[in-house]
C-alpha positions in Angstrom: 7.8 30.5 4.7 11.2 31.6 3.3 12.1 27.9 2.6 8.9 27.5 0.7 9.6 30.5 -1.4 13.2 29.3 -2.0 11.8 26.1 -3.5 9.4 28.0 -5.7 12.2 30.2 -6.9 14.0 27.0 -8.0 10.8 26.0 -9.9 12.3 23.3 -12.1 15.8 23.0 -10.9 16.5 19.3 -10.6 20.3 19.6 -10.3 22.1 20.1 -7.1 21.3 19.3 -3.5 18.6 20.3 -1.0 19.1 20.2 2.8 16.7 18.4 5.1 15.5 21.8 6.4 14.7 23.0 2.9 12.7 19.9 2.1 10.8 19.5 5.3 9.9 23.2 5.6 8.5 23.0 2.1 6.4 20.0 3.0 5.2 21.7 6.2 4.0 24.9 4.3 2.6 22.7 1.5 0.4 20.9 4.0 -0.6 24.1 5.8 -1.5 25.9 2.6 -3.4 22.8 1.4 -5.5 22.7 4.6 -6.3 26.4 4.4 -7.4 26.0 0.8 -9.5 22.9 1.6 -11.3 25.0 4.2 -11.8 27.8 1.8 -13.0 25.4 -0.9 -15.7 24.0 1.5 -16.7 27.5 2.7 -17.1 28.8 -0.9 -18.9 25.6 -2.1 -16.0 24.7 -4.5 -15.3 21.3 -2.9 -16.2 18.3 -5.1 -17.0 15.1 -3.1 -16.4 12.8 -6.1 -12.8 14.2 -6.6 -12.1 14.7 -2.9 -10.7 18.1 -3.7 -11.8 21.7 -4.3 -11.0 24.0 -7.2 -8.5 26.1 -5.2 -6.7 23.1 -3.8 -6.5 21.5 -7.3 -5.0 24.7 -8.8 -2.5 24.9 -5.9 -1.5 21.2 -6.3 -0.9 21.6 -10.0 1.0 24.8 -9.5 3.5 23.3 -7.1 3.7 19.8 -8.7 7.0 20.5 -10.5 8.7 22.3 -7.6 7.6 19.4 -5.3 9.2 16.8 -7.6 12.3 19.0 -8.0 12.9 19.5 -4.3 12.4 15.7 -3.8 15.0 15.0 -6.4 17.5 17.5 -4.9 16.9 16.0 -1.4 17.7 12.5 -2.8 20.8 14.0 -4.4 21.8 15.3 -1.0 21.8 11.8 0.4 23.8 10.5 -2.6 21.0 8.9 -4.5 19.6 9.4 -8.0 16.4 11.3 -8.4 15.0 8.2 -10.1 14.5 6.8 -6.6 11.3 9.0 -6.4 9.7 6.3 -8.6 9.8 3.9 -5.7 6.9 5.9 -4.3 4.6 4.2 -6.8 5.0 0.9 -4.8 2.1 1.0 -2.3 3.1 1.6 1.4 6.7 0.2 1.1 7.7 2.9 -1.4 6.4 5.7 0.8 8.2 4.3 3.8 11.5 4.0 1.9 11.2 7.6 0.6 10.5 8.9 4.1 13.6 7.2 5.4 15.7 8.6 2.5 14.3 12.1 3.1 15.1 11.9 6.9 18.7 10.8 6.4 21.5 13.3 7.0 23.3 14.9 4.1 26.2 13.0 2.5 29.3 14.9 3.9 31.5 16.8 1.5 31.0 17.1 -2.3 29.2 14.2 -4.0 28.3 13.5 -7.7 25.5 16.1 -7.4 27.5 19.0 -6.1 28.8 20.5 -2.8 27.1 19.9 0.5 24.7 22.9 1.0 24.9 22.5 4.8 28.6 23.0 4.7 28.3 26.0 2.3 25.7 27.6 4.6 27.7 27.1 7.8 29.6 30.2 9.1 33.3 30.0 8.7 
């Protein structure tokens, strides 16, 4: 949960780099919270079949939209790519596969154009 809160503290920080751990723990807790809110929406009668989403889930999704984009951009920076690569996700199926591959790749060693490697900075000396 600490990684999720770290991303939220960097609400709209698009500069810098994000480790794989930071990105994937954010995704994990995003999914877990979304599932819990979907269940709560159904139990409270707030789920809307036509939208495929409930009120609580929609508020949560809108609230973390910018941090989700920001951590994705920082993750791409960590692999040495521009944040504009996120736009490839608009290509059906292929775009999502390419982004998943980029997000799974290891950090670019050393300092790149987007800053120092956060993995090396966090490692004990």
